[in-house]
N, C-alpha and C positions, 0 to 999 in steps of 0.2 A: 423771681430768684433762684435758683436752686444749689442745692450743694453740690461742690466740686467732687466730692466723693462717693456721695450715696443718689445723686441725682434727684433728690425730693424736692419740693419746694422748702425754703428756707424759712420762710415769713409766717408760716402757719401757727398757731398756737400751742400746736403738740408741743411739747418739750422731750418726749423722750428717747429723742436724737441728741438733747443738750440742747444748751442756747448758741444762738448764734454768733459767729465771728469770723473775722477777716485775717486769713494766712498772708501772712506778707507775701508778698509777690506773686501771688499765687491766685487769691482770689476768695469768696464765700465759701465758708463750710458749719456743719455741725459741732459741737463743742466736739460730743465723743467722737464723730466719725473722724476729726482732725486726731487726738488722741490715738485712735486706733492704727491709722497710718504711719503715726511717728513709732508705733511701737510696732508696726511690723518691718519698718525700716531700722530698727533697732537704733534711736535718736535719742538721746537726752539729752536737754537744752542744745546747744550748739556743737555736741561732741557726736559724731558720724561712729559708733560703735564698730560695726560692720567694714568700715575702711582703716580700722587701727591696725596698725603691724601687730604681730605677735607678742615682740617685746613689749609695746607702748599697752596691750591689752593688759598684759601680764602685770606691768608696771601700776596701770590705775588699777586692776585686781587688788593688788598688796594695799595701794595706797586709802579704798575703800575700806577693805577689813580694818585697817590700822583705825579709820576715825570712826568708825563703828563700835571698836573697841573702848577707844577714849571718850565714847559717848555714854558706852555702857558704865563705866567704874565707877 
């Protein structure tokens, strides 16, 4: 069985690419490969950051800043 991102064998004992995982609706992958793909696509949770309108992105930015400030205080 091969990783859908790097095409390496996913069942080998070498954990340098992370543990095997299932990517829902897509296939199997190494955990590090799947995380790298999400970062490349700028996806956090179920939010596709690259697809946000400019106004929505700015609102999200402000909400995150406010939350960070609240947690630090």
